[in-house]
FIVEX-319344 format. One record per residue (C-alpha): residue number from 1; z negated, y negated, x. Coordinates in steps of 0.05 Angstrom, whole numbers, always signed. Layout:
BEGIN
<pt seq="NUM" z="Z" y="Y" x="X"/>
...
***
This chain:
BEGIN
<pt seq="1" z="+1" y="+0" x="+0"/>
<pt seq="2" z="+19" y="-67" x="+30"/>
<pt seq="3" z="-35" y="-120" x="+42"/>
<pt seq="4" z="-45" y="-166" x="-16"/>
<pt seq="5" z="-7" y="-233" x="-7"/>
<pt seq="6" z="-49" y="-282" x="-46"/>
<pt seq="7" z="-4" y="-341" x="-29"/>
<pt seq="8" z="+55" y="-304" x="-60"/>
<pt seq="9" z="+15" y="-290" x="-123"/>
<pt seq="10" z="-7" y="-362" x="-128"/>
<pt seq="11" z="+66" y="-384" x="-120"/>
<pt seq="12" z="+90" y="-333" x="-173"/>
<pt seq="13" z="+51" y="-368" x="-229"/>
<pt seq="14" z="+52" y="-439" x="-202"/>
<pt seq="15" z="+117" y="-460" x="-235"/>
<pt seq="16" z="+113" y="-458" x="-311"/>
<pt seq="17" z="+182" y="-491" x="-322"/>
<pt seq="18" z="+223" y="-428" x="-306"/>
<pt seq="19" z="+212" y="-394" x="-351"/>
<pt seq="20" z="+180" y="-447" x="-396"/>
<pt seq="21" z="+107" y="-428" x="-408"/>
<pt seq="22" z="+42" y="-464" x="-420"/>
<pt seq="23" z="-6" y="-419" x="-381"/>
<pt seq="24" z="-10" y="-359" x="-336"/>
<pt seq="25" z="-65" y="-315" x="-307"/>
<pt seq="26" z="-63" y="-258" x="-259"/>
<pt seq="27" z="-118" y="-208" x="-239"/>
<pt seq="28" z="-108" y="-158" x="-181"/>
<pt seq="29" z="-162" y="-106" x="-168"/>
<pt seq="30" z="-166" y="-41" x="-128"/>
<pt seq="31" z="-183" y="-15" x="-59"/>
<pt seq="32" z="-123" y="-51" x="-27"/>
<pt seq="33" z="-146" y="-121" x="-46"/>
<pt seq="34" z="-167" y="-165" x="-104"/>
<pt seq="35" z="-149" y="-235" x="-130"/>
<pt seq="36" z="-153" y="-276" x="-194"/>
<pt seq="37" z="-114" y="-339" x="-207"/>
<pt seq="38" z="-91" y="-383" x="-264"/>
<pt seq="39" z="-42" y="-439" x="-279"/>
<pt seq="40" z="-29" y="-485" x="-338"/>
<pt seq="41" z="-75" y="-500" x="-396"/>
<pt seq="42" z="-105" y="-458" x="-450"/>
<pt seq="43" z="-96" y="-513" x="-503"/>
<pt seq="44" z="-42" y="-566" x="-499"/>
<pt seq="45" z="-83" y="-612" x="-545"/>
<pt seq="46" z="-146" y="-613" x="-503"/>
<pt seq="47" z="-113" y="-597" x="-435"/>
<pt seq="48" z="-169" y="-548" x="-420"/>
<pt seq="49" z="-153" y="-502" x="-361"/>
<pt seq="50" z="-148" y="-427" x="-369"/>
<pt seq="51" z="-215" y="-390" x="-356"/>
<pt seq="52" z="-227" y="-316" x="-340"/>
<pt seq="53" z="-264" y="-306" x="-406"/>
<pt seq="54" z="-205" y="-332" x="-447"/>
<pt seq="55" z="-176" y="-279" x="-494"/>
<pt seq="56" z="-103" y="-271" x="-512"/>
<pt seq="57" z="-60" y="-227" x="-555"/>
<pt seq="58" z="-42" y="-164" x="-517"/>
<pt seq="59" z="+15" y="-138" x="-562"/>
<pt seq="60" z="+38" y="-68" x="-545"/>
<pt seq="61" z="-18" y="-55" x="-496"/>
<pt seq="62" z="-52" y="-36" x="-561"/>
<pt seq="63" z="-12" y="+28" x="-558"/>
<pt seq="64" z="-51" y="+52" x="-497"/>
<pt seq="65" z="-117" y="+47" x="-537"/>
<pt seq="66" z="-85" y="+85" x="-596"/>
<pt seq="67" z="-57" y="+139" x="-550"/>
<pt seq="68" z="-124" y="+147" x="-517"/>
<pt seq="69" z="-158" y="+159" x="-583"/>
<pt seq="70" z="-104" y="+209" x="-605"/>
<pt seq="71" z="-111" y="+246" x="-539"/>
<pt seq="72" z="-186" y="+246" x="-547"/>
<pt seq="73" z="-178" y="+278" x="-616"/>
<pt seq="74" z="-131" y="+329" x="-586"/>
<pt seq="75" z="-186" y="+347" x="-534"/>
<pt seq="76" z="-234" y="+356" x="-592"/>
<pt seq="77" z="-184" y="+403" x="-627"/>
<pt seq="78" z="-178" y="+354" x="-685"/>
<pt seq="79" z="-105" y="+339" x="-672"/>
<pt seq="80" z="-50" y="+386" x="-650"/>
<pt seq="81" z="-2" y="+347" x="-607"/>
<pt seq="82" z="+53" y="+398" x="-620"/>
<pt seq="83" z="+44" y="+397" x="-696"/>
<pt seq="84" z="+89" y="+353" x="-739"/>
<pt seq="85" z="+62" y="+286" x="-763"/>
<pt seq="86" z="+81" y="+309" x="-833"/>
<pt seq="87" z="+23" y="+359" x="-830"/>
<pt seq="88" z="-26" y="+301" x="-824"/>
<pt seq="89" z="+11" y="+250" x="-867"/>
<pt seq="90" z="+45" y="+289" x="-922"/>
<pt seq="91" z="+92" y="+247" x="-964"/>
<pt seq="92" z="+91" y="+186" x="-917"/>
<pt seq="93" z="+160" y="+202" x="-886"/>
<pt seq="94" z="+220" y="+221" x="-932"/>
<pt seq="95" z="+223" y="+295" x="-947"/>
<pt seq="96" z="+291" y="+300" x="-915"/>
<pt seq="97" z="+267" y="+279" x="-846"/>
<pt seq="98" z="+260" y="+333" x="-793"/>
<pt seq="99" z="+193" y="+352" x="-766"/>
<pt seq="100" z="+168" y="+300" x="-714"/>
<pt seq="101" z="+110" y="+321" x="-669"/>
<pt seq="102" z="+52" y="+278" x="-650"/>
<pt seq="103" z="+75" y="+281" x="-578"/>
<pt seq="104" z="+143" y="+256" x="-599"/>
<pt seq="105" z="+109" y="+196" x="-631"/>
<pt seq="106" z="+69" y="+181" x="-569"/>
<pt seq="107" z="+127" y="+187" x="-519"/>
<pt seq="108" z="+179" y="+153" x="-563"/>
<pt seq="109" z="+224" y="+213" x="-574"/>
<pt seq="110" z="+216" y="+213" x="-650"/>
<pt seq="111" z="+287" y="+191" x="-666"/>
<pt seq="112" z="+262" y="+152" x="-727"/>
<pt seq="113" z="+314" y="+107" x="-761"/>
<pt seq="114" z="+321" y="+32" x="-747"/>
<pt seq="115" z="+286" y="-15" x="-794"/>
<pt seq="116" z="+329" y="-32" x="-855"/>
<pt seq="117" z="+323" y="-55" x="-927"/>
<pt seq="118" z="+306" y="-118" x="-964"/>
<pt seq="119" z="+234" y="-120" x="-937"/>
<pt seq="120" z="+256" y="-132" x="-865"/>
<pt seq="121" z="+237" y="-205" x="-851"/>
<pt seq="122" z="+286" y="-255" x="-824"/>
<pt seq="123" z="+259" y="-276" x="-756"/>
<pt seq="124" z="+323" y="-303" x="-728"/>
<pt seq="125" z="+296" y="-373" x="-711"/>
<pt seq="126" z="+227" y="-397" x="-689"/>
<pt seq="127" z="+222" y="-437" x="-754"/>
<pt seq="128" z="+231" y="-373" x="-794"/>
<pt seq="129" z="+182" y="-337" x="-749"/>
<pt seq="130" z="+128" y="-387" x="-769"/>
<pt seq="131" z="+146" y="-382" x="-843"/>
<pt seq="132" z="+124" y="-310" x="-838"/>
<pt seq="133" z="+59" y="-320" x="-798"/>
<pt seq="134" z="+13" y="-305" x="-857"/>
<pt seq="135" z="+52" y="-246" x="-885"/>
<pt seq="136" z="+5" y="-187" x="-901"/>
<pt seq="137" z="+30" y="-117" x="-887"/>
<pt seq="138" z="+3" y="-48" x="-899"/>
<pt seq="139" z="+18" y="+12" x="-855"/>
<pt seq="140" z="+55" y="+47" x="-912"/>
<pt seq="141" z="+99" y="-14" x="-922"/>
<pt seq="142" z="+115" y="-16" x="-847"/>
<pt seq="143" z="+135" y="+58" x="-850"/>
<pt seq="144" z="+180" y="+43" x="-910"/>
<pt seq="145" z="+224" y="+0" x="-866"/>
<pt seq="146" z="+246" y="+62" x="-828"/>
<pt seq="147" z="+253" y="+107" x="-889"/>
<pt seq="148" z="+323" y="+87" x="-910"/>
<pt seq="149" z="+372" y="+98" x="-853"/>
<pt seq="150" z="+394" y="+162" x="-816"/>
<pt seq="151" z="+354" y="+190" x="-758"/>
<pt seq="152" z="+374" y="+159" x="-694"/>
<pt seq="153" z="+375" y="+226" x="-658"/>
<pt seq="154" z="+344" y="+296" x="-664"/>
<pt seq="155" z="+270" y="+291" x="-647"/>
<pt seq="156" z="+257" y="+307" x="-574"/>
<pt seq="157" z="+327" y="+299" x="-548"/>
<pt seq="158" z="+327" y="+226" x="-528"/>
<pt seq="159" z="+278" y="+170" x="-516"/>
<pt seq="160" z="+278" y="+102" x="-552"/>
<pt seq="161" z="+219" y="+54" x="-551"/>
<pt seq="162" z="+198" y="+43" x="-624"/>
<pt seq="163" z="+135" y="+9" x="-650"/>
<pt seq="164" z="+134" y="+48" x="-714"/>
<pt seq="165" z="+116" y="+112" x="-674"/>
<pt seq="166" z="+47" y="+80" x="-661"/>
<pt seq="167" z="+37" y="+57" x="-733"/>
<pt seq="168" z="+44" y="+131" x="-751"/>
<pt seq="169" z="-1" y="+151" x="-695"/>
<pt seq="170" z="-55" y="+102" x="-718"/>
<pt seq="171" z="-48" y="+129" x="-788"/>
<pt seq="172" z="-61" y="+199" x="-762"/>
<pt seq="173" z="-125" y="+174" x="-728"/>
<pt seq="174" z="-148" y="+147" x="-795"/>
<pt seq="175" z="-130" y="+210" x="-834"/>
<pt seq="176" z="-165" y="+256" x="-785"/>
<pt seq="177" z="-228" y="+215" x="-775"/>
<pt seq="178" z="-237" y="+183" x="-842"/>
<pt seq="179" z="-247" y="+115" x="-808"/>
<pt seq="180" z="-201" y="+58" x="-790"/>
<pt seq="181" z="-165" y="+65" x="-725"/>
<pt seq="182" z="-198" y="+0" x="-702"/>
<pt seq="183" z="-268" y="+29" x="-716"/>
<pt seq="184" z="-249" y="+90" x="-673"/>
<pt seq="185" z="-225" y="+46" x="-616"/>
<pt seq="186" z="-289" y="+9" x="-619"/>
<pt seq="187" z="-332" y="+71" x="-624"/>
<pt seq="188" z="-296" y="+110" x="-570"/>
<pt seq="189" z="-273" y="+57" x="-520"/>
<pt seq="190" z="-296" y="-15" x="-531"/>
<pt seq="191" z="-371" y="-3" x="-539"/>
<pt seq="192" z="-378" y="+52" x="-485"/>
<pt seq="193" z="-342" y="+8" x="-434"/>
<pt seq="194" z="-375" y="-57" x="-457"/>
<pt seq="195" z="-308" y="-89" x="-471"/>
<pt seq="196" z="-342" y="-145" x="-509"/>
<pt seq="197" z="-281" y="-192" x="-508"/>
<pt seq="198" z="-233" y="-141" x="-537"/>
<pt seq="199" z="-221" y="-134" x="-612"/>
<pt seq="200" z="-176" y="-106" x="-666"/>
<pt seq="201" z="-169" y="-164" x="-714"/>
<pt seq="202" z="-143" y="-130" x="-776"/>
<pt seq="203" z="-132" y="-180" x="-831"/>
<pt seq="204" z="-158" y="-239" x="-791"/>
<pt seq="205" z="-102" y="-283" x="-764"/>
<pt seq="206" z="-149" y="-325" x="-720"/>
<pt seq="207" z="-170" y="-314" x="-649"/>
<pt seq="208" z="-246" y="-328" x="-645"/>
<pt seq="209" z="-282" y="-354" x="-585"/>
<pt seq="210" z="-251" y="-383" x="-521"/>
<pt seq="211" z="-177" y="-363" x="-520"/>
<pt seq="212" z="-110" y="-383" x="-494"/>
<pt seq="213" z="-63" y="-414" x="-546"/>
<pt seq="214" z="+7" y="-389" x="-555"/>
<pt seq="215" z="+65" y="-436" x="-570"/>
<pt seq="216" z="+136" y="-430" x="-596"/>
<pt seq="217" z="+192" y="-479" x="-581"/>
<pt seq="218" z="+228" y="-501" x="-645"/>
<pt seq="219" z="+302" y="-511" x="-650"/>
<pt seq="220" z="+293" y="-586" x="-634"/>
<pt seq="221" z="+253" y="-570" x="-571"/>
<pt seq="222" z="+183" y="-588" x="-599"/>
<pt seq="223" z="+126" y="-539" x="-589"/>
<pt seq="224" z="+86" y="-511" x="-647"/>
<pt seq="225" z="+22" y="-473" x="-640"/>
<pt seq="226" z="+34" y="-401" x="-660"/>
<pt seq="227" z="-36" y="-375" x="-641"/>
<pt seq="228" z="-57" y="-364" x="-713"/>
<pt seq="229" z="-14" y="-306" x="-738"/>
<pt seq="230" z="-28" y="-247" x="-783"/>
<pt seq="231" z="-23" y="-185" x="-741"/>
<pt seq="232" z="-19" y="-133" x="-796"/>
<pt seq="233" z="+57" y="-134" x="-784"/>
<pt seq="234" z="+41" y="-102" x="-716"/>
<pt seq="235" z="-22" y="-63" x="-733"/>
<pt seq="236" z="-28" y="+1" x="-690"/>
<pt seq="237" z="+31" y="-17" x="-647"/>
<pt seq="238" z="+8" y="-86" x="-624"/>
<pt seq="239" z="-47" y="-125" x="-658"/>
<pt seq="240" z="-105" y="-125" x="-607"/>
<pt seq="241" z="-138" y="-183" x="-569"/>
<pt seq="242" z="-169" y="-179" x="-499"/>
<pt seq="243" z="-179" y="-210" x="-431"/>
<pt seq="244" z="-153" y="-193" x="-362"/>
<pt seq="245" z="-223" y="-169" x="-342"/>
<pt seq="246" z="-232" y="-123" x="-401"/>
<pt seq="247" z="-163" y="-94" x="-394"/>
<pt seq="248" z="-175" y="-80" x="-320"/>
<pt seq="249" z="-241" y="-46" x="-337"/>
<pt seq="250" z="-205" y="-4" x="-390"/>
<pt seq="251" z="-148" y="+15" x="-343"/>
<pt seq="252" z="-197" y="+34" x="-288"/>
<pt seq="253" z="-239" y="+78" x="-335"/>
<pt seq="254" z="-177" y="+111" x="-363"/>
<pt seq="255" z="-145" y="+128" x="-295"/>
<pt seq="256" z="-213" y="+151" x="-268"/>
<pt seq="257" z="-218" y="+204" x="-322"/>
<pt seq="258" z="-278" y="+172" x="-358"/>
<pt seq="259" z="-242" y="+171" x="-426"/>
<pt seq="260" z="-201" y="+235" x="-425"/>
<pt seq="261" z="-207" y="+305" x="-397"/>
<pt seq="262" z="-158" y="+322" x="-343"/>
<pt seq="263" z="-109" y="+360" x="-386"/>
<pt seq="264" z="-102" y="+303" x="-436"/>
<pt seq="265" z="-101" y="+250" x="-382"/>
<pt seq="266" z="-43" y="+287" x="-348"/>
<pt seq="267" z="-1" y="+277" x="-410"/>
<pt seq="268" z="-5" y="+203" x="-397"/>
<pt seq="269" z="+29" y="+214" x="-330"/>
<pt seq="270" z="+81" y="+264" x="-355"/>
<pt seq="271" z="+151" y="+241" x="-374"/>
<pt seq="272" z="+194" y="+282" x="-420"/>
<pt seq="273" z="+240" y="+335" x="-388"/>
<pt seq="274" z="+295" y="+307" x="-342"/>
<pt seq="275" z="+351" y="+320" x="-393"/>
<pt seq="276" z="+315" y="+273" x="-443"/>
<pt seq="277" z="+342" y="+203" x="-427"/>
<pt seq="278" z="+337" y="+136" x="-457"/>
<pt seq="279" z="+389" y="+120" x="-511"/>
<pt seq="280" z="+422" y="+71" x="-461"/>
<pt seq="281" z="+432" y="+131" x="-414"/>
<pt seq="282" z="+376" y="+111" x="-366"/>
<pt seq="283" z="+321" y="+159" x="-345"/>
<pt seq="284" z="+260" y="+168" x="-390"/>
<pt seq="285" z="+204" y="+121" x="-372"/>
<pt seq="286" z="+152" y="+130" x="-427"/>
<pt seq="287" z="+97" y="+183" x="-428"/>
<pt seq="288" z="+44" y="+193" x="-479"/>
<pt seq="289" z="+18" y="+124" x="-481"/>
<pt seq="290" z="+43" y="+93" x="-415"/>
<pt seq="291" z="+107" y="+71" x="-384"/>
<pt seq="292" z="+125" y="+76" x="-309"/>
<pt seq="293" z="+161" y="+28" x="-263"/>
<pt seq="294" z="+174" y="+27" x="-189"/>
<pt seq="295" z="+176" y="-41" x="-153"/>
<pt seq="296" z="+190" y="-47" x="-78"/>
<pt seq="297" z="+176" y="+26" x="-71"/>
<pt seq="298" z="+108" y="+21" x="-108"/>
<pt seq="299" z="+103" y="+63" x="-171"/>
<pt seq="300" z="+59" y="+36" x="-227"/>
<pt seq="301" z="+36" y="+66" x="-293"/>
<pt seq="302" z="+14" y="+22" x="-350"/>
<pt seq="303" z="+40" y="-20" x="-408"/>
<pt seq="304" z="+70" y="-86" x="-424"/>
<pt seq="305" z="+56" y="-126" x="-487"/>
<pt seq="306" z="+88" y="-184" x="-524"/>
<pt seq="307" z="+71" y="-227" x="-586"/>
<pt seq="308" z="+98" y="-294" x="-605"/>
<pt seq="309" z="+73" y="-342" x="-550"/>
<pt seq="310" z="+42" y="-285" x="-509"/>
<pt seq="311" z="+67" y="-237" x="-455"/>
<pt seq="312" z="+23" y="-190" x="-416"/>
<pt seq="313" z="+17" y="-126" x="-377"/>
<pt seq="314" z="-35" y="-79" x="-347"/>
<pt seq="315" z="-10" y="-30" x="-294"/>
<pt seq="316" z="-37" y="+9" x="-235"/>
<pt seq="317" z="-19" y="+58" x="-182"/>
<pt seq="318" z="-45" y="+125" x="-200"/>
<pt seq="319" z="-94" y="+125" x="-142"/>
<pt seq="320" z="-117" y="+54" x="-165"/>
<pt seq="321" z="-106" y="+25" x="-96"/>
<pt seq="322" z="-75" y="-32" x="-135"/>
<pt seq="323" z="-87" y="-52" x="-208"/>
<pt seq="324" z="-51" y="-112" x="-239"/>
<pt seq="325" z="-65" y="-147" x="-305"/>
<pt seq="326" z="-29" y="-211" x="-322"/>
<pt seq="327" z="-18" y="-254" x="-383"/>
<pt seq="328" z="+28" y="-316" x="-391"/>
<pt seq="329" z="+48" y="-357" x="-449"/>
<pt seq="330" z="+124" y="-366" x="-456"/>
<pt seq="331" z="+150" y="-417" x="-506"/>
<pt seq="332" z="+216" y="-380" x="-516"/>
<pt seq="333" z="+221" y="-307" x="-536"/>
<pt seq="334" z="+282" y="-287" x="-495"/>
<pt seq="335" z="+303" y="-256" x="-430"/>
<pt seq="336" z="+279" y="-314" x="-388"/>
<pt seq="337" z="+209" y="-285" x="-395"/>
<pt seq="338" z="+230" y="-231" x="-344"/>
<pt seq="339" z="+232" y="-284" x="-289"/>
<pt seq="340" z="+156" y="-292" x="-291"/>
<pt seq="341" z="+146" y="-217" x="-296"/>
<pt seq="342" z="+192" y="-203" x="-236"/>
<pt seq="343" z="+159" y="-257" x="-193"/>
<pt seq="344" z="+90" y="-228" x="-207"/>
<pt seq="345" z="+113" y="-156" x="-194"/>
<pt seq="346" z="+147" y="-176" x="-130"/>
<pt seq="347" z="+88" y="-215" x="-103"/>
<pt seq="348" z="+39" y="-158" x="-118"/>
<pt seq="349" z="+80" y="-105" x="-82"/>
<pt seq="350" z="+115" y="-137" x="-23"/>
<pt seq="351" z="+54" y="-157" x="+18"/>
<pt seq="352" z="+53" y="-206" x="+74"/>
<pt seq="353" z="+113" y="-213" x="+120"/>
***
């Protein structure tokens, strides 16, 4: 592992004009070096700088929490990962759909149809996005969006990242335990690890306590605060709130085997067979809960997340020599966000010249 280049990390988040963002924070931990830094402001109105205790929306990092609970239930023999989801949720998917296993949900090989139908919201402009900020969704209604079209492919034959897989996985958690999936995350992960700044908001669109605001650039270039947003439209695929410190603690506990027995943890580091490829032809990169990426010869496992006004990731080398958690607040939801991600990833893996 290369020595940590803190100057490169500081430079990576120093410029918030390319891509346009209002704040950024990076936390690096592990045996090969540690660093924490911020740039920008948590609130454009007050100009308050970002602080370590500030929470933010973590988007699809939520999936790692859900997958962890599902794998815990598998270790307890309460969920069979090779059984079809239809066994646990009869009648939720159309009768004509083929069997889809719990594993195929977790590693995105389900082949479920694309969202379609009159209930799919029009989010084509930032103005329309904010028109839908208080929409209230139920899990069954989210599933109904994928119940009309044909299957994308035969389950288990290809990989395609789909949020609906984790809506169904969270529904399985609730059916098996008799409690909300958020309660199970709290009982099994948040409280044991003392993740006091991490929450599952449910119907509450507000972020409580010190937090970083998210903003969206309107068509005329003005910025609107998008922090308050009903997350039921993401639910088990992306509704949670956390901090860089809490996410690092969760990631460390997960990789250290404190949350899962060895057999279930190994599933998080196991990709589908080599002949199962992404629908774009690329190699599979999603396991049961995690994704993998190699940057400058360093292979990380973890997860990225995105909500309106928020972009984040938590990743680590499997031996935890290097763990990285970052969050930044882009004002445009487009491919320019990748510039910040790539700068951070490059800085954390290249080391000093």
